[in-house]
Structure formats: C-alpha cells, structure tokens
MIFI-121003 format. One record per atom (N, C-alpha, C): residue in three letters; y, x, z. Coordinates in steps of 0.001 Angstrom, whole numbers, plus 500000, padded with zeros to 6 digits. Last residue first. Example, Ala and Ser with C-alpha at 12.3 -4.5 7.8 and 13.67 -1.06 7.14 Angstrom:
BEGIN
SER497750512850507080 SER498940513670507140 SER500030512900507870 ALA494310513190507800 ALA495500512300507800 ALA496700513200507800 
***
This chain:
BEGIN
ARG771623782734217985 ARG770888783846217175 ARG769979784160216992 THR772136781297220123 THR771537780577219059 THR770724781681218185 VAL772201783134222259 VAL770963782507222088 VAL770412781808221087 ALA774647783276221302 ALA773750784331221662 ALA772430783857221853 ALA776201780969221905 ALA775844781799220312 ALA775166783052220458 GLU775934780664224336 GLU775512779880224045 GLU775300780547222188 THR777449782954225436 THR776339783076225849 THR775261782067224723 ALA780034782079224460 ALA779520783258224196 ALA778061783450224271 LYS780505779559225872 LYS780207779469224267 LYS779659781252224113 TRP780850780912228653 TRP779755780064227944 TRP779294780187226536 PRO783139782500228679 PRO781828783353228499 PRO780292782382228292 CYS785571782120226147 CYS784298781183227194 CYS783343781865227298 ARG787703784624226105 ARG786949783589225363 ARG786377783062226436 LYS789317786272227460 LYS790232786036225775 LYS788713785660225020 GLU788506788276229578 GLU788110787535228643 GLU788180787678226565 ARG790666786974231672 ARG790738788052231415 ARG789968788221229487 VAL790247784035231177 VAL792046785005230654 VAL791885785770230369 HIS787650783841231705 HIS787966783107230442 HIS789889784083230340 ARG787875785096234329 ARG787481785596233368 ARG787481784877231982 ASP790016782902236039 ASP790051784290235915 ASP789277785087234857 PHE787925781135235993 PHE789019780675234996 PHE789327781890234801 ASP785553781980237533 ASP785749781626235837 ASP786984781386235364 ASP787077782109239845 ASP786582783016238939 ASP786230782727237725 ARG787436779642240695 ARG788648780780240206 ARG788155781715239799 PHE785879777207241194 PHE785475778292240115 PHE786655779244239419 TYR786948776137243554 TYR786006776789243627 TYR785275777627242120 GLN790127775887243365 GLN789642776792244366 GLN788565777402244076 LEU790425775045240956 LEU790499775773240804 LEU790344776399241676 ALA788925772634241537 ALA788133773426240299 ALA788849774894240445 GLY790090770531242822 GLY789001771896243325 GLY788473772683242626 ARG792715770845241111 ARG792657771495242686 ARG791401771822242823 LEU791150768794239304 LEU791848770628239146 LEU792148771178239984 PRO790308766811240568 PRO789705767693240108 PRO789821768564239423 GLU793107765924241207 GLU791894766296242445 GLU791320767077241790 MET795190765463238973 MET795198766589239458 MET794110766847240876 ALA794390762550238988 ALA794107763397237552 ALA793771765195238037 GLY795652761546240769 GLY794129761325240297 GLY793500762554239679 PRO798506761740239648 PRO798307762596240949 PRO796328762396241384 ALA797984760098237948 ALA798557761117237375 ALA797895761971238902 LEU797266757354238663 LEU796867757941237328 LEU796838759315237432 ALA798815755945240658 ALA797390756769241014 ALA797281757444240027 CYS802429755357239735 CYS801138754866240227 CYS800246756451240725 PHE804526756653239421 PHE805066755045239964 PHE803298754551240545 THR805058759739240939 THR804825758949240081 THR804809757736240595 ALA805683761216243510 ALA806757761383242323 ALA806390760430241360 SER804214761120245500 SER805765760509245802 SER806262760763244858 MET801746761875244630 MET802460760112244720 MET803363759755245270 LYS802149764491242231 LYS801453763602243585 LYS802252762248243836 ILE802482767095240576 ILE802266765801240583 ILE801441765044241462 LEU802850769446242502 LEU804067769090242018 LEU803725767178241769 ARG800257771164242547 ARG801334770390243859 ARG802553769650243604 VAL799454770852240321 VAL798684770058241244 VAL799159769909242291 HIS801135772121238654 HIS801503770666238404 HIS800746769910239413 ASP800615774769239922 ASP802537774206239731 ASP802026772399239794 ALA798429775419238611 ALA798577775099240287 ALA799753774234240496 LEU798919775667235907 LEU797949774834236836 LEU798419774319238143 VAL800711777960236450 VAL801203777009235662 VAL800571775737236309 GLN798587779981237405 GLN800347779372238371 GLN800768778061237711 LEU797390780352235081 LEU796973779366236162 LEU797217779460237130 ASP799029780904232859 ASP798274779709233328 ASP798166778921234297 GLY800021784281233593 GLY800145782876234079 GLY800088781603233978 GLU798151785185231685 GLU797916785547233039 GLU798805784188233938 GLU796967782698229425 GLU797230784169229956 GLU797503784238230834 GLY794591781926226639 GLY794775781733227884 GLY795657783748228347 ARG792850781621224153 ARG794592781653224100 ARG795304781524225629 GLY790512780931224829 GLY790628782207224405 GLY791742782583224404 ASP790140777874224703 ASP789660778623222935 ASP789813780210223444 GLU790268777857227212 GLU789196777398226380 GLU788660778095225388 ILE793431778016227708 ILE792279778921228090 ILE790752779248227428 ALA794011775937225676 ALA794214777553225608 ALA793153778394226152 GLU793297773888227504 GLU792674774126226216 GLU792861775540225312 LEU794982773571229344 LEU793265774070229489 LEU793190774151228354 THR797213773881228162 THR797073774771228600 THR795447774772229120 ASN797134770949227299 ASN797416771910226665 ASN796784773723227063 ALA796426769511230067 ALA795843769548228585 ALA795462770620227651 VAL799377769916230932 VAL797998770497231774 VAL797057770725230602 TRP800473769066229406 TRP801314770109229150 TRP799512770842229983 PRO799874766076229297 PRO799663766591228537 PRO800034768026228546 LEU800750765086232397 LEU799157765747231805 LEU798548766448230590 GLY803513765939232047 GLY802723767189232633 GLY801495766683232559 GLU804588763807230633 GLU804722765175230200 GLU803493765517230804 ARG803640761332231802 ARG803628761836230264 ARG803674762785229999 CYS803631761819234860 CYS802326761345233906 CYS802323762258232348 PRO806011762985235053 PRO805028763818236022 PRO803414763828234931 THR807808760293233851 THR807838762017233476 THR806704762673234016 CYS806316757062233623 CYS806755758128234084 CYS806807759266233879 TRP804859755391231416 TRP806058755244232421 TRP806727755951233208 GLY802715756912229985 GLY803943756988229636 GLY805342756466230264 CYS799919755700230289 CYS800794754532229923 CYS802114755317228950 SER797254757605229804 SER798760757383230342 SER799757756838229856 GLU795421758161228266 GLU795220756872228993 GLU796314756879229701 ARG795604761324227424 ARG795896760341226429 ARG795846758430227395 ALA795183762556230380 ALA796448762371228840 ALA796782761288228296 PHE792914761789230927 PHE794051761164231581 PHE795217760792230919 PHE791471762998228762 PHE791218761583229322 PHE792567761145229465 GLU792225765886229164 GLU792292765087227887 GLU792354763505228171 GLN791004766213231748 GLN792592766161231257 GLN792951765390230023 MET787955766109231115 MET788820765082231963 MET790737764514231932 ASN788270768358229417 ASN787635767165229168 ASN788475765884229951 LEU788619770384230779 LEU789755769913230062 LEU789273768271229376 LEU787194770582232991 LEU788271769890233304 LEU789123770129231930 LEU784844771618231538 LEU784966770125231998 LEU786043769366232592 ALA785824773954230663 ALA785443772774229251 ALA785742771546230088 VAL786135775035233228 VAL787023775240232496 VAL786923773855231226 PRO783529775410234032 PRO784192774096234216 PRO785561773942234012 CYS780489774704231379 CYS781776775543231537 CYS782841774575232410 VAL777018774282232856 VAL778323773655232152 VAL779457774569232364 GLN775075775326234302 GLN775140775606232542 GLN776266775307231905 ASP775064775199236951 ASP775462776254236317 ASP775719776317235026 ASP776490771593237076 ASP775239772526237498 ASP776048773996236714 VAL777309768932238870 VAL778423770359237564 VAL777137771127237549 VAL777332765695239002 VAL776643766763239254 VAL776993767525238351 VAL778940762606239743 VAL778516763643238439 VAL778265764881238903 MET778936759462241551 MET778626761767241562 MET778251761614239725 THR780479757135242791 THR779809757874241114 THR780010758819240975 ALA781991756659244820 ALA780976756863245433 ALA780233757044244227 THR784665755767244082 THR783892755105243680 THR782610755306244306 GLY786057757300246877 GLY786046756613245891 GLY785285755877245535 LEU785428759364248926 LEU784732758557248624 LEU784995757826247325 ARG787024762939248030 ARG787497761667248977 ARG786658760759248245 SER788106765817250133 SER788260765091248500 SER788348763674249317 GLY788638767430251626 GLY789250767432250866 GLY788880766634249759 ILE786891766699254363 ILE786177767758253368 ILE787599768311252099 ARG787861764536254914 ARG787860765822255944 ARG787527766854255312 GLN787754762607253510 GLN788636763494252925 GLN788790763986254142 MET784863762502253921 MET784760762854252646 MET786521763141252336 HIS784725760842256362 HIS784312762260256194 HIS784320762870254936 ASP786048758473255673 ASP786560759636256589 ASP785965760872256004 PHE784678757186253761 PHE785897757333253702 PHE786441758866254123 ASP781526758677253647 ASP782105757613253648 ASP783720757982253711 MET778796760398252984 MET779479760016252453 MET779939758605253006 PRO778371763582255016 PRO777869761906255457 PRO778760761024253908 VAL777702766744253998 VAL778352765302254431 VAL778226764153254230 ASP775970768466252030 ASP775042767190253692 ASP776238766576254463 ILE777276769778250417 ILE776512768373250002 ILE775970767569251076 ASP778473771644249988 ASP778912770660251197 ASP778838769740251104 ALA777740774064248469 ALA777086773965250094 ALA778132773303251204 ALA778869772946246394 ALA777104772699246940 ALA776853773127248295 ALA781751771811246678 ALA781115773115246823 ALA779714772470246827 VAL783618769275245148 VAL782640769160246116 VAL782060770327246234 LEU786372767893243673 LEU784739768891243210 LEU784543769138245140 SER788407765302244220 SER787942766264244067 SER786764766805243818 SER788718762475241544 SER788210762606243079 SER788076764570242640 SER788483760752238924 SER789821761458239669 SER789561761796241380 ALA785628760636238562 ALA786679761669238016 ALA788196762169238845 GLY784417759464241277 GLY784881759484239961 GLY785788760484239812 GLY783764761021243924 GLY784006759567243646 GLY784760758783242420 PRO782238764211243533 PRO781981762743244060 PRO782438761504243964 VAL780869766500241736 VAL782627765142241598 VAL782628763975242144 VAL780011768944242759 VAL779706767573242568 VAL781206766464242319 ALA778187772225241887 ALA779481771173242799 ALA779104769579242133 ARG776104773729241460 ARG777519774304241585 ARG778219773457242505 LEU772579773510240963 LEU773802772626241190 LEU774620773299241956 ARG771037774171237904 ARG771492774773239251 ARG772360774085239945 ALA768612773451235691 ALA769609773165235761 ALA769848774086237833 ASP766047773468234736 ASP766709774362233877 ASP767928774504234292 GLN764636771203236238 GLN764353772616236433 GLN765058773720235689 ARG767205768671237547 ARG766414769565236520 ARG765868771025236786 MET767611767994240895 MET768448768537239729 MET766984769304239052 GLY766446765390242273 GLY767144766960242474 GLY767243767339241045 GLY766339762315242662 GLY764923763723241857 GLY765371765426242407 ALA767718760832243215 ALA767931760958242115 ALA767049762102241830 HIS766852760413245963 HIS767006759331245189 HIS767065759570243734 GLU766836763389247066 GLU765383762270247230 GLU765691760962246373 GLU769335764389246137 GLU767267765190246251 GLU766039764081246274 ILE770841762817245900 ILE770686763611244676 ILE769698764616244591 VAL771503761895247902 VAL771489761135246848 VAL770592761852246057 GLU771184763897250819 GLU769770762520250314 GLU769893762220249250 ARG773712765401249499 ARG772144765861249454 ARG771018764419249317 MET775263763650250729 MET774976763707249141 MET773977764652248453 THR774276761397253239 THR774658762102252560 THR774567762578251195 THR775306757863253925 THR774270758621253471 THR774484759937252849 GLY777544756488254785 GLY777072757717255639 GLY775775758192255220 VAL776337753382254105 VAL777580754158254134 VAL777135755365255348 PRO772693752536252656 PRO773845753019253886 PRO775084753556253966 LEU772987752372249342 LEU772307752915250627 LEU773270752317251839 GLU771684751415246295 GLU772468751438247381 GLU772100751506248664 TRP771809753200243358 TRP771138752510244615 TRP772536752488245593 ALA771485754400240338 ALA772574753627240733 ALA771535753504241935 GLY770766757535238325 GLY770646756384238405 GLY771691755848239006 PRO768398760111237082 PRO769959759792236889 PRO769618757738236960 ARG766012761878237881 ARG766268760833237670 ARG767580760012237888 LYS767050764673238172 LYS765681764247237080 LYS765927762670237061 VAL770000765845236799 VAL769119765320237630 VAL768020764992237095 LYS772500766525235215 LYS771102766601235383 LYS770333766912236391 GLY774131763274235128 GLY773778764777234769 GLY773002765303235226 ALA774787760975238144 ALA775232761168236627 ALA774878762686236378 VAL774144758948240576 VAL774365760192239871 VAL774368760122238624 THR775943756643242901 THR775625756520241275 THR775214757979241141 PHE775899754046245506 PHE775830755533244633 PHE775047755763244174 ILE777030751239246976 ILE776707751889245560 ILE776236752892245332 LYS776894750379250494 LYS777204751279249406 LYS776865751454248148 THR776800749153253492 THR776349749982252379 THR776984749952250745 GLY778467748787256616 GLY777940748423255114 GLY777209749042254512 GLY780727751256258323 GLY780071750096258480 GLY779404749415256680 GLU781833753325259690 GLU782607752243258675 GLU781709751380258243 GLU780783755182261039 GLU781230753795262035 GLU781715752862261156 THR777335755236259746 THR778790755726260478 THR779626755059260849 ARG775426754610259045 ARG775349755526259497 ARG776016756558259780 ALA774848750513258345 ALA775661752427258634 ALA775171753028258924 LEU774151748658259599 LEU773510748892257996 LEU773714750332257919 ALA775965747340261070 ALA774415747815261783 ALA773793748614261144 LYS777777746416260293 LYS777833747222261124 LYS776860748534260989 TRP775916743744259679 TRP776877744225258830 TRP777560745937258901 TRP775541742396262410 TRP775055743136261387 TRP775075744210260577 ASP778511742307263440 ASP777928743379264130 ASP776275743635262709 VAL779665740450261802 VAL780211741652261861 VAL778506742669262284 GLY777142738154259547 GLY777883738660261195 GLY778610739951260614 HIS775870736956257468 HIS774747737458258955 HIS775724738003260064 LEU777613735616256126 LEU776669734745256300 LEU775866735275257577 VAL780176737246256202 VAL780370736056256470 VAL778694735298257025 ILE778543739638254910 ILE779714739476255781 ILE779285738028256782 PRO777459738374252717 PRO776569738987253745 PRO777245738958254718 PRO779980738279251109 PRO779306737310251526 PRO778176737328252444 VAL781384740246250572 VAL781924739888251708 VAL780629738609252000 CYS780751742258248485 CYS780289742509249993 CYS780900741496250921 CYS781967741411246266 CYS780451741395246880 CYS779804741790247928 LEU783812742514246578 LEU783785741110247119 LEU782416740832246891 THR783454745470246463 THR784437744733247490 THR783886743377247444 GLU782416745238243696 GLU781827745310244844 GLU782330745372246019 VAL785340744921242100 VAL783715743788241869 VAL783165744020243715 ASN788099744973244143 ASN787152745023243283 ASN785832744279243038 ASN790968742600244267 ASN789802743113245100 ASN788983743630243299 VAL793967741616244808 VAL792860742060244242 VAL792220742757244504 ILE795578737824245816 ILE795190739641246187 ILE794163740147245532 THR798855737169245707 THR798326737558244638 THR797411738536245190 PRO801716734454245005 PRO800979735370246065 PRO799399735536245633 LYS803772735293241969 LYS803221734243243300 LYS802107735224243446 ALA804383736292239567 ALA805118736232240880 ALA804713734980242031 TRP802292736163237922 TRP803339735349237837 TRP804208734992238836 LEU800597737696240349 LEU800719737438239090 LEU801339736223238757 GLY802739738678243275 GLY802057739152242210 GLY801895738680241120 ALA804262738710246422 ALA804746737879244566 ALA803614739030243243 SER802352739247247944 SER803664738063248295 SER803954737844246906 ALA800622740519247612 ALA800507739679248255 ALA801728738709248657 MET801891743159245849 MET801191741677245381 MET800690740635246393 HIS805505743570246900 HIS803881743685247417 HIS803419742728246103 PRO808256743788245137 PRO807848743268246358 PRO806357743474246214 PRO808442747620247012 PRO808360745960246836 PRO809169745200245665 ARG807088748646243448 ARG806983747924245018 ARG807766748115245922 PHE807259748030240176 PHE807457748643241311 PHE807307748074242484 ARG803744748294238449 ARG804968747684238757 ARG805738748365239777 PRO802617750029235584 PRO802644749821237076 PRO803608749083237519 ILE801131748552232731 ILE802291749654233558 ILE802587748956234903 ALA800364746850229872 ALA799444747777231026 ALA800453748822231791 ARG802400744581228271 ARG801608745827228148 ARG801400746199229609 GLY801931741427228826 GLY802642742081228895 GLY801678743457228642 GLY799987738942229944 GLY800645738829228505 GLY801126740328228622 GLU799482738635232251 GLU800026737864232025 GLU800720737800230311 LEU797376740989232215 LEU797054739370232535 LEU798002738514231608 ALA798940742639232453 ALA798225742746231675 ALA797338741254231378 THR800086742733235209 THR800850742716233976 THR800491742412232904 LEU797818743339236572 LEU798479741832236600 LEU799386741783235366 MET797172745755236054 MET796254744808235522 MET796786743101235485 ALA799388746431237449 ALA799371747042235629 ALA798381745730235000 SER798563746694240093 SER799709745886239053 SER799667745539237895 ALA796078748048239759 ALA796078746439239820 ALA797518746162239961 GLU794262749747237362 GLU795408750420238157 GLU795943748543238601 GLY793059749158234714 GLY792270748780236488 GLY793229749257237781 CYS794601749289232811 CYS794452748344233201 CYS793459747940234564 LEU794325752261232233 LEU795613751858233183 LEU795369750144233897 TYR792371752506230055 TYR792178752758231511 TYR792973752313232744 ARG792762749752228109 ARG793014751059228300 ARG792559751296230118 GLY791787746992226941 GLY790816748192227024 GLY791411749733227123 ALA792290744717227768 ALA792908745144226684 ALA792657746663226018 SER790226742585228722 SER790916743847229453 SER790940743847227555 MET789055739019229472 MET788658740466228874 MET789850741311228234 HIS788955737300232227 HIS789965737737231173 HIS788853738870230439 VAL787875734037233101 VAL787306735333232769 VAL788323735625231980 TYR788355731942235610 TYR788484732098234486 TYR788313734115234311 VAL787967729751238444 VAL787961730411237954 VAL787438730493236139 GLN789359727326240509 GLN789287727357238961 GLN789338728750238762 LEU788471725489243386 LEU789047726858243141 LEU788367727200241104 GLY789480723824246424 GLY788868723569245110 GLY789354725030244068 PHE788788721798249452 PHE789110722925248428 PHE788115723273247245 ASP787160719712250778 ASP789103719883250319 ASP789341720744249594 SER784077719429250185 SER785354719992251252 SER786533719156249926 GLY781786719130248435 GLY782264717666249289 GLY783827718627250327 MET781133721646247226 MET780422721307248285 MET781169720066248871 ILE785161721680246260 ILE783572722338246660 ILE782798721935247424 GLY786824720155245251 GLY786156719221246113 GLY784756720120246175 GLU786760721214241240 GLU787418720626242630 GLU786599720324243835 GLY785390724379240620 GLY786436723174240508 GLY787027722425241767 LEU782035725509242212 LEU783582725953241404 LEU783956724168241193 LEU779960724197242606 LEU780423724976243583 LEU781622725971243308 ASN779164722401241365 ASN780202721446242444 ASN780725722868243219 ALA776933722602239966 ALA776893722529240492 ALA777518722666241691 ALA778862723427237233 ALA777789722396237444 ALA777333721606238539 TYR780094725514237826 TYR780491724631237986 TYR780157723305238312 ALA777423727168238020 ALA778243727296239149 ALA779481725994239278 GLU777219727611235575 GLU776414726845236702 GLU776872726504237718 ASP779948728988233904 ASP779376727643234019 ASP777818726557234665 ILE779663731156235844 ILE780710730186235707 ILE780228728438235747 ALA777261732131234972 ALA777275731889236242 ALA778429730804236449 ARG778648732759232229 ARG777124731478232238 ARG776985731386233221 ARG780455734399232698 ARG780715733022231992 ARG779440732172232123 VAL778782736575233261 VAL779884736133234390 VAL780502734764234088 ALA777454737577230981 ALA776916737060232276 ALA777761736494233479 ALA779523737837229288 ALA778256736854229047 ALA777820736600230388 ALA780699740376230826 ALA781336739008230943 ALA780615737854230034 PRO778701742335230724 PRO779165741660232088 PRO780019740325231877 ALA778800742053228062 ALA777075741793228594 ALA777689740880229843 HIS780589743561227170 HIS780453742265226322 HIS779180741297227400 TYR782759745420227922 TYR781744744803228544 TYR781309743645228365 GLU784953746049227076 GLU783903746657226335 GLU782405745727226502 GLY787268745573228595 GLY787377745084226979 GLY786017745227226398 ARG786810744759231578 ARG786805745679230544 ARG786530745384229065 ILE787818741549232933 ILE786989742425232895 ILE787307743835231577 PHE789573739716235569 PHE789474740805234578 PHE788441742372234162 VAL788851736710236334 VAL787899738396236560 VAL788187739197235283 TYR790644734783238434 TYR790696735654237200 TYR789612736780237438 ALA791566731896239747 ALA791359733049240210 ALA790455733547238286 VAL793684729677242325 VAL792949730073240782 VAL792340731145240731 SER793574728674244688 SER793300728187244349 SER793040728603242775 SER793904730560248188 SER793622730386246624 SER793436729362246474 GLN793798731057251121 GLN793958729532250478 GLN794558729950249022 THR792230732965251657 THR793902733136251118 THR794154732294250731 ALA789533732231252426 ALA790432732541253467 ALA791846732816252949 TRP789213730907249664 TRP788856730282250763 TRP789798730840251802 ALA789232733821248144 ALA790117732948247875 ALA790433731012248836 ALA787231734537249067 ALA788442734832249254 ALA789299733943249097 LEU785282732934248708 LEU785172732952249870 LEU786733733974249979 ALA784894733143246109 ALA785357731831246626 ALA785787731692247929 MET784391736085245529 MET785903735447245093 MET786140734221245613 GLY781690735547246484 GLY782363736654247199 GLY784026736203247272 GLU780415734150244419 GLU780728733481245967 GLU781737734362246921 LEU781086735987242072 LEU781504734511242356 LEU781384734023243940 LEU778985737904242746 LEU780716737820242858 LEU781132736922242679 LEU776424736018243109 LEU777291737300244210 LEU779133737105243932 HIS776659735585240525 HIS776986734797241483 HIS777009735113242721 PRO775356737818238788 PRO776970737199238754 PRO777580736365239971 ASN773846740383239021 ASN773637738917240259 ASN775345738696239745 GLY773385741743236799 GLY771973741707237477 GLY772366740351238499 GLU776161742263235564 GLU774749742099234679 GLU773955741096235386 MET777554743040238327 MET778115741814237233 MET776648740885236107 LEU776296745388238844 LEU776319743831239662 LEU776324742674238799 ILE776719746642236953 ILE775421746269237387 ILE775330745506238115 ARG779259747020236499 ARG778491746811235663 ARG777164746143236018 ASP780066748369238772 ASP779935747381238657 ASP779751746895237710 LYS778777750953238137 LYS777882750149239573 LYS778377748613238946 PHE779556753130236622 PHE779189751592236086 PHE778709750915237034 CYS781394756114236543 CYS781272754534236489 CYS780556753873235961 GLY782332757680234195 GLY781190758105235079 GLY780953757068236037 PRO785665757358234054 PRO784332758563233795 PRO783716758397234793 GLU787387754194234986 GLU787142755763235184 GLU785324756476234686 MET786865751175234355 MET787217752263233324 MET787382753838233407 GLU787050749001235798 GLU786064749805235322 GLU785593751158234308 ASP787395746077235653 ASP788098746991234174 ASP786998748320233962 ALA787749744204237146 ALA786233744436236789 ALA786574745422235583 ASN789300742902239930 ASN789514744014239157 ASN787978744506238313 CYS790392739676240299 CYS788838740136240143 CYS789043742114239621 ALA792794737839242069 ALA792233738973240994 ALA791285739659241019 VAL793300734990242985 VAL792741735719243617 VAL792270736785242210 TYR796841733220243953 TYR795928733745242842 TYR794898734827243733 LYS798218729790244407 LYS798368731472244913 LYS796803731902244460 PRO800254728208242186 PRO799211728289242931 PRO799542729739243755 GLN803188728338244458 GLN801817727421244242 GLN801794727797242838 PRO805076729936247369 PRO804871729109246073 PRO803826728955245283 VAL805183728353250895 VAL804853729034249795 VAL804567729177248718 ASP805608726649252577 ASP807157727095251403 ASP806499727812250910 PRO803619725691254148 PRO804578725417253442 PRO804958725254252448 GLY801562729253253996 GLY802578728452255168 GLY803058727305253467 SER801261732514253667 SER801039732064253704 SER802099730739254005 ARG800936736036251824 ARG802162734847252513 ARG800934733524252721 THR798670737828252975 THR798770737286251710 THR799946736028252272 PHE797855739959254485 PHE799359740081254042 PHE799522738626253392 SER795424739541255057 SER796219739043256228 SER797507738860255550 TRP794106740936252677 TRP794363739739252973 TRP794937738946253575 LYS794211743729253889 LYS794974743102252495 LYS795420741738252071 ARG792760743487255845 ARG794316743836256337 ARG794602743226254705 GLY790438743459254855 GLY790747742030255455 GLY792141742436256001 THR790026745962253502 THR790040744607252887 THR790832743498253628 ALA791450748756253644 ALA790883747905254409 ALA791166746391253773 TYR791390750775250703 TYR792407750107251651 TYR791529749032252336 GLY790219752799248620 GLY789599752464250210 GLY790738751912251458 ALA790381753415246162 ALA791414753494247307 ALA791264753352248821 GLY787960752330245024 GLY788144753642244883 GLY789291754292245706 GLY786310750089245136 GLY787104750227243871 GLY787618751571243786 ARG785859749087247402 ARG784812749694246960 ARG785402750258245445 GLY788175748859250214 GLY787601748852248888 GLY787258749495248769 ARG785919748193253769 ARG787288748916252762 ARG787075748853251180 LEU785273746416256616 LEU785136746319255210 LEU786374747239254244 GLY785255746446258817 GLY785600747367258566 GLY785660747868257341 SER785066743726260037 SER784140744264259232 SER783858745612259266 ASP787222742970261080 ASP786397743648262072 ASP784959744081261543 SER787680741438258266 SER788570742587259035 SER787810743547260146 VAL785980739396257921 VAL786120740858256900 VAL786819741854257798 MET786628738099260478 MET785420738825259866 MET785130739834259064 THR789045737624259657 THR788950738402260791 THR787659738707260354 ILE788611735432257573 ILE789639736928257633 ILE789466737806258495 VAL787456734143258472 VAL787097734530257482 VAL787887735975257499 ASP789058732683260657 ASP788170732673260937 ASP787207734143259761 ALA791351731541258958 ALA791524732756259671 ALA790279733674260599 THR790174729528257529 THR790386731087257114 THR790728731885257785 SER786967728818259827 SER788669728076259383 SER789036729917258530 LEU784080727404259860 LEU784837728719260060 LEU786074728718259344 GLU782076725783258881 GLU782037725852260423 GLU783432727183260858 THR782357724833256443 THR782276724230257069 THR782326724033258715 LEU782869727261254655 LEU784004725563253830 LEU783757725162255751 ALA781197728991255524 ALA782822729278255973 ALA783755727944255752 LYS779238727856254560 LYS779667728332256338 LYS780623728363256132 ARG779175728078252464 ARG779090726835252640 ARG779205726527254226 LEU779691730905251826 LEU780500729624251276 LEU779967728366251979 ALA776494731538252505 ALA777802731794253009 ALA779073731022252801 GLU775216730234250586 GLU775054729837252201 GLU776369730293253029 TYR775642731139248053 TYR776250730106248775 TYR776190729680249909 GLY771937732322248682 GLY773006732270247605 GLY773799730725247962 GLY769302733152249447 GLY770724732684250662 GLY771698732126249499 ALA767362732921247340 ALA767699734480248301 ALA768775734054249724 ARG767885730228246335 ARG766746730669247048 ARG766840731980247864 ARG770293731142245046 ARG770427729966246259 ARG769078730193246894 TYR769222732667242962 TYR770422732844243776 TYR770269732360244764 GLU767673730937241717 GLU767308732169242216 GLU768254732246243259 GLU769401728947240635 GLU768565728482241462 GLU768174729877242419 LEU771458730797238953 LEU771938729807240312 LEU770770729556240855 GLY769879734031238018 GLY770007732565237837 GLY770571731977239531 LEU770606737165237358 LEU769922736167238132 LEU770503734748238055 PRO770133738563234155 PRO771231737932235359 PRO769980737267236053 ALA767710740615233617 ALA768366739850233307 ALA769533739490234526 GLY765803743308234902 GLY767636743115234766 GLY768567742143234186 ASP763760742605235567 ASP763452743072234148 ASP765006743002233907 ALA763212742379238340 ALA762616743639237400 ALA763143743992236328 ARG766492740670239006 ARG765344740555238885 ARG764791742226237841 PHE767739741333242647 PHE767830741503241284 PHE766563741275240188 ALA769394738742244904 ALA768207739442244738 ALA768598740029243507 GLY771067738372248191 GLY770503737920246650 GLY769482739177246319 THR773597739876249685 THR772613738842249872 THR772437738998248222 MET772773743880250157 MET773699742438249849 MET772891741435249365 
***
C-alpha cells in the first residue's frame, strides 16, 4: 500500500507520508479524474471489502444516489470497530499510517460526492483514535481536509466517533444507528444504505483496510494493483496469525498467498510443543479449515470452494493441545453475549448452543446434543435473521462438527473432557 510505517511503531506524520507519495492519489483524482473515473478504477481493480463480507467496493459506491435532487449531505462512514475475536489489522493501520486511511476516505467521498465522513472506532481503541485525530488536525492545517481541498471546489469534514463497545456496532446498519445515538441494532433493508443510510441520507460504509487500498489503486492504476496478486482477485491483503506459532503477527502479502506460506514461513511454523489440527482462517465467524487443506490460496473464491471464507484473513491456529469443544464454547459464549436480541434465532438460539456446548464440555452431554447443535447450524442462516451475527457464529461450529466429530463423541461417551483429564494427570 502507498506510504510507509515507522520502525518504532509510532504513527507516520503528514510530511513523512507525503514524502512516500501520500495524497498524490487525491491530487490526481481532483485534477485529472472525474468521480465516475474513480469508481470505475476501483471497480475494475476487483477490490472487495476487507472487513469480512468481501462485497465489491466499486459496485457499492456505484449504488450511491447522485444528482441534483439527492438529499444532502451524503456520508462516508469508516467501520473501525474491529471487535471480531482475533482481529487487529485495522488497529495496525490506524496506529501506523492514519493518513493512508484519511486519503482513502477522501477519495471515497470524492467518488460519491459526499461531504461528511465519520471514523467509527472501537471504544477500547484509544491509541488508534488518538493517531487518527492527530492526522485529521494535520490534514485540516494542510488544506487536505475541510473546504476547497487542494484549491478545488471539493470539501470534506471528517469526525471521529468512539463506539459504545458492542460487537454488533461493526454491522454496517447497526453502526449507523449507533452513530445517530440509538441502540446498535440492524436495520430493515430496503432501503439500502446507499440510498438511505445515516440520518436517511445516502451513505457508503467501508472497512479501514478497504479504504486504505484505494489510494494506491488510484495512484498506480488497475493493472499495477492486479499484478500484485497471485490470483485474479488482485492486490494485497493483511494476513495475521495468532496461536501457538513461533512468530505471531501481521504481514501484508499478495492476495492468493497460501495459508501454509503464511503460517510456516512468515509466522515461523508451529511451536515445538504443538501440532496443527485446523485453522480458523478469517476471524471467529469463519468455518474451520483442516490442516490438510492449508495449501489453498487465500482469496475470496478459493476459500469459498473449500467451505470457508477469507473474511478478515485473521487466522487463529488450532493445535492438538486445544480442546475443540472448549474452543467452540468460548466462541459461542462471545457471540451469545454480543447478540442485540433483535431476532429470535440469535437471541434464543445462540445461548442454547452455548449451554449445550457447556454441558458437553462439563461431562453432562447426552447423545442427542450433537444433533441439537447440527440442527442449529442448519436452521440459523441469513434468511432467518436480521444480520450475519448468528449465521456467522454457526460457521466455526459447522466446521468443528465436521472435523472434530470424534472429539465431540468422546466427550459425550466418556462424560468428561479428555483434555482436562490429561491436564489433571500431568499436574499430579
């Protein structure tokens, strides 16, 4: 991506960012390109949302209403809530290079002719919020935000809004409701946000990483961006790895890099005391991938073919010392706690799943419990809920029932958790 990062981890200042080519994409857009040109470039680049859903970014922008009769102002909302368990890539971007985000937001605003933008940041992200606020002040002082940007007739006001601290605030429509001061619950659609979003005005919502991809696309062109990738989807992606690897961390790599390369080369492979069993590839709401399948290229299409999804590409490795039932219980307790309660499958179904897993883990499981879990996986789906929270929660459970069925059966059959029994024997 355009720009650089300081070795000491401190936020890149405006002058450092500009020396690395920062804000040249915005200058190019304002002086050489029309709004339609920018949307076409982003569309042709194949850029898909880096926040999890993978929706085509240029297509989303093209739906934004335009013309003299469109209600004003129009809005750009940056989703920086990042409460998906295991995710921290957006934090790195905001802390390390906040001007890259601001330039991406300005380009999105120019393309959609929006005049107001919000950065909706997770409430616990104090350092990223401070870095973004500093960058906003620098950009205003340099005429890179505000009225008449770079001497043009385009203006953009940017504000930081700290989240109330709920996972559902990351759902796009719930985020807009929270921005308006309401309870974070998903909205009925239609109308879609591109027509009636924030305060019923046309609004586009993009993730931090998605917006950070826009400046290099506009500056260097579509062909350059596509050539960076190893598959047809184009560009780069931030991949992160957590768990029992030798070097947990985050790396910007070509789209299409395999899980094996990320885990074994960049993360240093598994620690000597651990053997890889599976990977949660795209945040906690993605289906597990078996260790035998980690040679798959990590892009949206290839991950879908093996029954999972790229999501946020924040990988959590599952090793042979982790009880899969306990792992799923931890995930489901999180999702059940974070439900807004707006729809029955989520409000009632997720606690039921968590309670069933708790019983299995504690040695109180019964033969019919696994069928109960499978029924929830089958019934809790997008067509039955207001948003993707509950269906997303079912994805890791679906994968666990597929790959770790013997472990679940053993819990029920032996009326205990084998991992806890092993730990007790070791401590004795």
